[in-house]
N, C-alpha and C positions, 0 to 999 in steps of 0.2 A: 404805469403800465398801459392803462387805457388811453392816456394822453398821446402815446406813441402812434395810435391809430389815426390821429387827426393831424399828423405832421408828415409831409411828403418824403422827407429824408432822402433827398436826391444824392447826397454825398455817399450813400451806400452803393451807388452805381458806378462810382469812379474807380479807376485803376491807378492808385497813387504810386505803385512800384514802377510804372512806366512814365511817370512824370505828368500824368493827366491832372488838369485843374479846371475849375469852372471859370469861364469868361463872363457869362451872363446867365442868370436864372430868371426866366420870364413867367410872371403870373398873369392871370386874366385881368383885363381892364375892369375897373369898377362898374362899367356899364352893364356887365352881365348880371350883377346883383340887383339891379333896379327892378326887373320883373319879380324877383324873389321877395323884395320888400313889399311890392304891391300885393302879392299873394298872401304874405303875412298879415297885411292890413285887412285884407278880405276875410281871412280866417278869424282874426280877432273880432271883426264886425259881425260875423255869424255867431260867434260865441256870445257877444253882447246881445244880439237879437234873440238869442234863446231865452234870455231873462225877461223879455217883454211879454206881458200877459196876452194870451190868445194865440201866441205863436207856437206851433208844434215843436216838440223837443227833437224831432228828427233832423233839425238843422245842425245839430251837434255832429252828426256823422260826416256830412260833407266838410264841415270845419276841421274835423280831425284828419280827414284824408288830405285836405289842402295843406294843412300844417305839416303833415308827414312828407308830402311831396316837396314842400318848400325847403325843409331841413335837408332832405336827400340831395336836392339840386345844389344847395349851398355847399355841402360837403364835397360833392363831385367837382364843382368849379374851384373850390379851394385846393383840392388835392391834384388838380391838373396843372402840371408844370412842364415847360419847354426849356431845355438846358442846352447851352452852347459851351463846349469845352475846346481846348486847343487841338483835339483829335477828331471830334465828332459832334453830332447833335443828337439828342435823344429826348423823348417825351415820356413822362411818368404820369399815369392817371389811374383812376379807380379808387374806390373806398374799401369795399369788402374784397373785391378781386383786383389786385394790383397788376397793372399791365405796363410794360416798358417796350417802347419801339426806338430803335437806334439806327443811325446811318453815318458812315464815315464821311468826313469832309470831301474826300477825293471823289465820292460818287454824286455830289451835288452838281448838277449841270446848269440849272437855272432857278432863280428865285423871283417870283412875281409878288409885288406888294400892292394890295388893293386897299384904298382908303375911301370909304363912302363919305357922303357929304357931312353927315353927323360926326363921322370919325375925324374929319379935318378940323372940326370945332373942338371936339373933346380929346383929340390926339390918340386915336386908336385905329387899328387896321388889321388886315389879314395877310398871312403868308401862304403862298402856294409853291411847293417844292417840286421840281422835276429832277429826277435822279436816274442813274444808269440802271439800278435795280430798285424799283419803286417799293418802299417800305410802307406797309399798312400802318396807319396811325400817324404818319409823318408828312403826308402830302398837304393837308389843310390844317394850318394852325391859326385859329381865329381869335379875335379880340385881344390883340397885342398892343400894349401901351407903347407910345413913341416908336412906331413901326419903322420910320425912315432912319432914325438913329440906330436902331438895332440891326437894320439891314446893313448899314455901314460897318457896324461892329463885326457882323458875320463876314462881310467881304474882306475886312482886314485879316480876320483869322484864317480864311481860306487862302488869301494871298501869302500869308506867312507860312502856312503849311506847304504851299506850292514852292516857295523859295527854298525851304529846307529840303524838299525832295529834289529840286534841281541841283542844289549844292551837293547833295549826296551823289547824284548822277555824275556830276563833273569829277568828284573825287574818284569814283569807280573808273571813269574814263582815263584819268591820269595814271591810275595803277595799271590798267590794261596797256597803256602806251609804254610805260616803263618796263613791264614784263615782256612785251612783244618786241621791244627795241633791239638793236644790234648789241652783241656781247662785246664789251670793250676789251676783254682779255684776249680776244683773237686779233692778231695783226694781219694786215693785208699783205698778200705776196708782193715781193719786190720786183718780180719778173714782169715781162710785158703782159698787157691785158689780153684776155681771150677775145676771140672774134665775136662772141655773143654780145647782145645788147647791154649797154651800161645801165645800172639801176636808175641813175639820175635822168636818163632819157626816157625810160619806160614808166617811171613813177611807181615801180613795184619793188622797191628795195625791201630789205629784211625788217626795217623799222616801220613799215606801213601798218596802220591800225584801221579797223573799220569802225566808224563812229555811228552810234545809234542814239537818236534824240528821244529822250524820255520826257514827255509833257506831263503836266499835272492831271491826274486822273487816268494816266495811261497804264 
């Protein structure tokens, strides 16, 4: 029961009834834990220093505070997950207070990948999302491992979602054309044509439909 508090459990955020599944679950790059290790070493050093004769025992207090801070930071970094599904992207973070920020793929307008010099060596980077309705907690996703590979994965998911939407739009357009087309059960009169303009000349026959282009994110 207690162990469940240390597991992000991103699967609880999915909607399996609608066919949603995880494409990629992104953890923080291991570089974020390097400062925590240094803090841990410093805390242990203060505890060892407490046993040296002549050193005041007050050093135990900063050691305990530093150790508590180190553990809290490690838990927060471990629980922080960025998830890409076939429908949306969302971020789950927080240890005591669980927070979830989500954004549909259709609202993503631009993705900026920033790779610092050290990140090029250690293969980590940062994402900056620009969206139609900016969601708090999803604009800056930092310390992502293999950023360019994950950027390509996200572009593929967005493209597939767009193709599905375009295909659905085409299907709706075909249905509209069939419904608004001429009724084959009515026959044309055999008499002479009226003096009015012929539909083929004006381009406004009964089977004309108005086409509306629906782009991705429209």
